PLY file of the C-alpha trace (Angstrom):
ply
format ascii 1.0
element vertex 192
property float x
property float y
property float z
element edge 191
property int vertex1
property int vertex2
end_header
27.31 29.63 -7.62
25.24 32.39 -6.04
21.98 30.49 -6.57
23.42 27.38 -4.94
24.61 29.37 -1.93
21.22 31.14 -1.71
19.32 27.82 -1.69
21.64 26.33 0.94
21.24 29.49 3.01
17.44 29.25 2.81
17.58 25.63 3.96
19.79 26.55 6.89
17.54 29.51 7.77
14.47 27.23 7.90
16.26 24.82 10.23
17.52 27.74 12.33
13.91 28.92 12.80
13.04 25.43 14.04
16.00 25.45 16.44
14.97 28.83 17.85
11.30 27.82 18.28
11.37 26.17 21.71
7.70 25.19 21.49
8.29 23.38 18.19
11.39 21.66 19.58
9.23 20.49 22.51
6.64 19.12 20.07
9.38 17.18 18.25
10.26 15.67 21.64
6.56 14.80 22.12
6.57 13.18 18.64
9.36 10.88 19.81
7.56 10.18 23.09
4.27 9.30 21.36
6.05 6.85 19.04
7.88 5.18 21.93
4.69 4.87 23.99
2.89 3.28 21.02
5.66 0.75 20.44
5.81 -0.14 24.13
2.08 -1.00 23.94
2.57 -3.17 20.84
1.00 -0.61 18.49
2.18 0.34 15.02
3.02 3.57 13.23
1.53 4.32 9.80
2.60 7.13 7.47
0.94 8.81 4.51
1.70 11.65 2.12
1.74 12.54 -1.58
4.64 13.05 -3.95
7.75 14.13 -2.06
5.84 13.66 1.19
5.12 10.05 0.17
8.85 9.58 -0.32
9.44 11.12 3.12
6.78 8.84 4.64
8.44 5.80 3.12
11.92 6.97 4.15
10.99 7.53 7.81
9.01 4.27 7.98
12.02 2.39 6.58
14.33 3.89 9.21
12.01 2.60 11.94
11.22 -0.81 10.45
14.73 -1.50 9.21
17.30 0.24 11.37
18.76 3.67 11.93
22.11 3.37 13.74
21.67 0.23 15.81
21.35 -3.42 14.89
18.09 -4.19 16.68
14.73 -5.82 16.19
12.49 -4.15 13.59
9.65 -1.84 14.57
6.29 -1.90 12.81
6.19 1.18 10.58
4.57 1.35 7.14
3.95 3.94 4.48
0.39 3.47 3.23
1.13 4.10 -0.45
3.61 1.26 -0.98
1.13 -1.34 -2.23
0.54 -0.07 -5.76
-2.29 -2.54 -6.42
-4.15 -1.28 -3.35
-3.52 2.37 -4.22
-4.64 2.01 -7.83
-7.69 -0.15 -7.13
-8.97 2.06 -4.31
-8.28 5.19 -6.37
-10.18 3.71 -9.28
-13.12 2.40 -7.23
-13.44 5.08 -4.52
-11.44 8.09 -5.77
-7.89 9.14 -4.93
-9.08 11.31 -2.06
-10.12 8.09 -0.24
-6.98 6.02 -0.79
-5.39 6.66 2.63
-8.62 6.64 4.64
-9.40 3.22 3.19
-5.92 2.02 4.18
-6.35 3.41 7.70
-9.69 1.61 7.96
-8.08 -1.64 6.79
-4.81 -1.58 8.73
-5.08 0.71 11.77
-6.36 -0.09 15.23
-7.06 1.97 18.32
-3.75 2.93 19.91
-1.80 3.06 16.64
-0.33 6.30 15.31
-0.91 7.89 11.92
1.74 10.34 10.75
0.20 12.46 8.00
2.67 14.45 5.94
1.52 17.40 3.83
3.53 20.56 3.28
0.32 22.61 2.96
-1.62 20.64 5.56
-4.51 20.55 3.09
-4.05 17.39 1.02
-7.55 15.92 0.67
-6.51 12.27 0.95
-4.32 12.91 4.01
-7.13 14.90 5.64
-9.58 12.03 5.05
-7.04 9.60 6.54
-6.86 11.79 9.64
-10.65 11.88 9.88
-10.83 8.07 9.66
-8.02 7.72 12.20
-9.96 9.96 14.60
-13.04 7.69 14.24
-10.99 4.58 15.04
-9.06 6.04 17.99
-5.72 6.33 16.22
-3.47 9.19 17.36
-2.58 11.67 14.63
0.73 13.44 14.18
0.63 16.04 11.40
3.88 17.03 9.70
3.17 20.20 7.75
4.52 23.62 6.94
3.55 27.10 8.03
0.29 27.14 10.04
-0.58 23.46 9.54
-3.52 24.07 7.22
-6.65 22.04 7.88
-4.58 19.23 9.42
-3.82 21.47 12.41
-7.39 21.00 13.66
-7.38 17.22 13.14
-4.06 16.37 14.75
-3.15 15.38 18.27
0.32 16.80 17.64
1.27 19.37 15.01
4.83 19.53 13.68
4.59 22.60 11.45
7.84 23.72 9.86
7.95 27.54 9.85
8.05 27.98 6.06
5.77 28.15 3.02
8.49 26.88 0.64
7.75 23.23 -0.19
11.36 22.04 -0.75
12.55 23.69 2.49
9.62 22.13 4.40
10.42 18.68 3.00
14.10 19.03 3.90
13.07 19.90 7.44
10.61 16.99 7.58
13.42 14.55 6.85
15.64 16.18 9.47
12.81 15.92 12.04
12.11 12.33 10.97
15.77 11.43 11.43
15.81 13.06 14.88
12.74 11.08 15.94
14.12 7.81 14.55
17.44 8.28 16.32
15.83 9.12 19.66
13.27 6.29 19.41
15.98 3.77 18.61
18.28 4.95 21.41
15.51 4.91 24.00
14.11 1.52 23.02
17.35 -0.30 22.18
20.29 1.78 23.42
21.15 -0.57 26.29
21.12 -3.79 24.27
0 1
1 2
2 3
3 4
4 5
5 6
6 7
7 8
8 9
9 10
10 11
11 12
12 13
13 14
14 15
15 16
16 17
17 18
18 19
19 20
20 21
21 22
22 23
23 24
24 25
25 26
26 27
27 28
28 29
29 30
30 31
31 32
32 33
33 34
34 35
35 36
36 37
37 38
38 39
39 40
40 41
41 42
42 43
43 44
44 45
45 46
46 47
47 48
48 49
49 50
50 51
51 52
52 53
53 54
54 55
55 56
56 57
57 58
58 59
59 60
60 61
61 62
62 63
63 64
64 65
65 66
66 67
67 68
68 69
69 70
70 71
71 72
72 73
73 74
74 75
75 76
76 77
77 78
78 79
79 80
80 81
81 82
82 83
83 84
84 85
85 86
86 87
87 88
88 89
89 90
90 91
91 92
92 93
93 94
94 95
95 96
96 97
97 98
98 99
99 100
100 101
101 102
102 103
103 104
104 105
105 106
106 107
107 108
108 109
109 110
110 111
111 112
112 113
113 114
114 115
115 116
116 117
117 118
118 119
119 120
120 121
121 122
122 123
123 124
124 125
125 126
126 127
127 128
128 129
129 130
130 131
131 132
132 133
133 134
134 135
135 136
136 137
137 138
138 139
139 140
140 141
141 142
142 143
143 144
144 145
145 146
146 147
147 148
148 149
149 150
150 151
151 152
152 153
153 154
154 155
155 156
156 157
157 158
158 159
159 160
160 161
161 162
162 163
163 164
164 165
165 166
166 167
167 168
168 169
169 170
170 171
171 172
172 173
173 174
174 175
175 176
176 177
177 178
178 179
179 180
180 181
181 182
182 183
183 184
184 185
185 186
186 187
187 188
188 189
189 190
190 191
């Protein structure tokens, strides 16, 4: 029982640090604002990450493209790892570090948003996706932990959870993703 309570306490403590960090809370608000501005211009939002961060990317994209609370029209949001044939062929032909940059090159256009998710901020394939996005004119939102790693320098907006503990960072990423999805949906569709 003590281990369970300790883990729950650590999760709460991470979220409490976010709540107390007014600058980070402001950046979460900017995250929401960037997504809304992109959708109002007819742009799309693309997500990428590895492992648990891939699952988080897919989860957040599904909340935007499907629905969160409201029955409303779908929004274009896609996790770049979902086409297994694309992922495996590009990984085989160009190397796994190029899988997301190749997808960005294929699917993204100027004005779109790329949300790169990496707890360390140093995942090679996410970094390369950010570099490609920068070349194209795609805005980059980095969801990371701690200091943001190398992604901090590549992003237009850094959402860095104040932790070095991967599970606690991922739990916070989903919380932040849910906050953004709820606020985006309310602002775009709340009066329908």
